[in-house]
N, CA, C and O of each residue as an XYZ file, in Angstrom:
200
protein
N      10.019      3.440    -10.823
C      11.171      2.791    -10.236
C      10.756      2.168     -8.897
O      10.093      2.821     -8.090
N      11.128      0.959     -8.669
C      10.730      0.253     -7.450
C      11.467      0.779     -6.216
O      12.638      1.154     -6.283
N      10.755      0.795     -5.099
C      11.332      1.169     -3.809
C      11.450     -0.123     -3.012
O      10.447     -0.635     -2.515
N      12.651     -0.652     -2.886
C      12.849     -1.950     -2.234
C      12.607     -1.902     -0.733
O      12.693     -2.933     -0.066
N      12.307     -0.732     -0.189
C      11.966     -0.615      1.226
C      10.473     -0.836      1.454
O      10.037     -1.011      2.592
N       9.679     -0.830      0.362
C       8.220     -0.974      0.484
C       7.760     -2.147     -0.367
O       7.632     -2.014     -1.584
N       7.513     -3.283      0.248
C       6.993     -4.448     -0.465
C       5.492     -4.278     -0.651
O       4.810     -3.789      0.249
N       4.973     -4.673     -1.800
C       3.542     -4.550     -2.086
C       3.073     -5.721     -2.947
O       3.729     -6.092     -3.920
N       1.937     -6.295     -2.578
C       1.381     -7.402     -3.352
C       0.060     -7.027     -4.031
O      -0.632     -7.897     -4.558
N      -0.291     -5.739     -4.021
C      -1.563     -5.279     -4.591
C      -1.337     -4.861     -6.044
O      -1.038     -3.701     -6.327
N      -1.481     -5.805     -6.945
C      -1.195     -5.534     -8.358
C      -2.214     -4.594     -9.005
O      -1.972     -4.087    -10.100
N      -3.338     -4.355     -8.351
C      -4.352     -3.444     -8.886
C      -4.005     -1.971     -8.638
O      -4.690     -1.083     -9.146
N      -2.948     -1.706     -7.863
C      -2.552     -0.341     -7.546
C      -1.662      0.219     -8.650
O      -0.802     -0.487     -9.176
N      -1.866      1.473     -8.994
C      -1.061      2.138    -10.024
C       0.398      2.284     -9.598
O       1.267      2.468    -10.450
N       0.684      2.207     -8.307
C       2.047      2.359     -7.799
C       2.781      1.028     -7.653
O       3.947      1.000     -7.259
N       2.101     -0.074     -7.969
C       2.679     -1.411     -7.836
C       3.648     -1.707     -8.974
O       3.339     -1.474    -10.142
N       4.817     -2.221     -8.623
C       5.792     -2.660     -9.627
C       5.668     -4.169     -9.792
O       5.359     -4.877     -8.834
N       5.904     -4.652    -10.978
C       5.801     -6.086    -11.260
C       6.751     -6.907    -10.390
O       6.532     -8.101    -10.189
N       7.795     -6.278     -9.881
C       8.770     -6.960     -9.034
C       8.258     -7.211     -7.614
O       8.917     -7.889     -6.826
N       7.072     -6.658     -7.286
C       6.500     -6.863     -5.958
C       6.803     -5.757     -4.972
O       6.665     -5.933     -3.762
N       7.220     -4.611     -5.496
C       7.510     -3.449     -4.652
C       6.640     -2.268     -5.073
O       6.007     -2.285     -6.128
N       6.625     -1.246     -4.222
C       5.899     -0.008     -4.505
C       6.838      0.968     -5.195
O       8.042      0.948     -4.942
N       6.307      1.818     -6.059
C       7.133      2.807     -6.743
C       7.199      4.136     -6.000
O       7.951      5.025     -6.401
N       6.427      4.291     -4.927
C       6.432      5.545     -4.168
C       7.633      5.624     -3.230
O       8.187      4.598     -2.834
N       8.031      6.837     -2.878
C       9.097      7.035     -1.893
C       8.587      6.782     -0.483
O       9.313      6.248      0.356
N       7.344      7.162     -0.221
C       6.705      6.942      1.077
C       5.256      6.553      0.833
O       4.698      6.858     -0.221
N       4.650      5.886      1.796
C       3.229      5.555      1.733
C       2.544      6.069      2.985
O       3.183      6.259      4.020
N       1.262      6.289      2.890
C       0.454      6.720      4.018
C      -0.439      5.552      4.436
O      -1.167      4.992      3.616
N      -0.376      5.195      5.706
C      -1.168      4.095      6.242
C      -2.237      4.675      7.158
O      -1.963      5.584      7.942
N      -3.443      4.155      7.061
C      -4.548      4.646      7.884
C      -5.489      3.516      8.242
O      -5.175      2.341      8.052
N      -6.654      3.888      8.765
C      -7.664      2.911      9.142
C      -9.051      3.455      8.835
O      -9.259      4.667      8.790
N      -9.983      2.559      8.628
C     -11.376      2.942      8.411
C     -12.219      2.627      9.644
O     -13.446      2.710      9.594
N     -11.575      2.269     10.736
C     -12.249      1.911     11.984
C     -11.885      2.905     13.082
O     -10.785      3.456     13.082
N     -12.793      3.131     14.005
C     -12.515      4.023     15.136
C     -11.508      3.398     16.098
O     -10.709      4.105     16.713
N     -11.548      2.069     16.225
C     -10.660      1.351     17.130
C     -10.182      0.081     16.433
O     -10.723     -0.993     16.695
N      -9.184      0.170     15.551
C      -8.748     -1.005     14.794
C      -8.175     -2.091     15.701
O      -7.347     -1.823     16.571
N      -8.633     -3.318     15.479
C      -8.171     -4.447     16.286
C      -7.663     -5.607     15.435
O      -7.183     -6.603     15.975
N      -7.764     -5.489     14.098
C      -7.337     -6.554     13.193
C      -6.601     -5.952     12.002
O      -6.801     -4.786     11.662
N      -5.755     -6.752     11.379
C      -5.016     -6.289     10.195
C      -5.961     -5.778      9.109
O      -5.625     -4.839      8.387
N      -7.130     -6.385      8.991
C      -8.092     -5.995      7.956
C      -8.629     -4.575      8.155
O      -9.231     -4.008      7.243
N      -8.418     -4.004      9.326
C      -8.887     -2.647      9.623
C      -7.908     -1.577      9.151
O      -8.224     -0.388      9.191
N      -6.727     -1.986      8.707
C      -5.673     -1.055      8.320
C      -5.630     -0.937      6.788
O      -5.758     -1.938      6.083
N      -5.450      0.287      6.281
C      -5.479      0.553      4.849
C      -4.228      1.279      4.383
O      -3.606      2.026      5.139
N      -3.872      1.048      3.134
C      -2.844      1.864      2.483
C      -3.569      3.053      1.847
O      -4.251      2.905      0.833
N      -3.416      4.220      2.449
C      -4.090      5.414      1.923
C      -3.432      5.942      0.663
O      -3.938      6.881      0.048
N      -2.314      5.356      0.271
C      -1.629      5.765     -0.961
C      -2.104      4.958     -2.172
O      -1.640      5.195     -3.287
N      -3.003      4.030     -1.972
C      -3.524      3.190     -3.054
C      -4.219      4.045     -4.119
O      -5.037      4.912     -3.811
N      -3.869      3.777     -5.365
C      -4.509      4.413     -6.524
C      -4.833      3.318     -7.521
O      -3.945      2.574     -7.937
N      -6.086      3.212     -7.906
C      -6.504      2.175     -8.846
C      -5.834      2.398    -10.204
O      -5.682      3.535    -10.651
N      -5.438      1.309    -10.850
C      -4.826      1.397    -12.191
C      -5.834      1.877    -13.186
O      -5.517      2.018    -14.367
């Protein structure tokens, strides 16, 4: 079931709905950098490959 509070465009994620939303109730956001300075440094830690 889509969560209209969480928009997602990553169709490769198992939690992605075809409508463009996430099916999770909450997501975890993190970083792979010690000092993130760009959007590319931020990750969705709730991502699960299909």
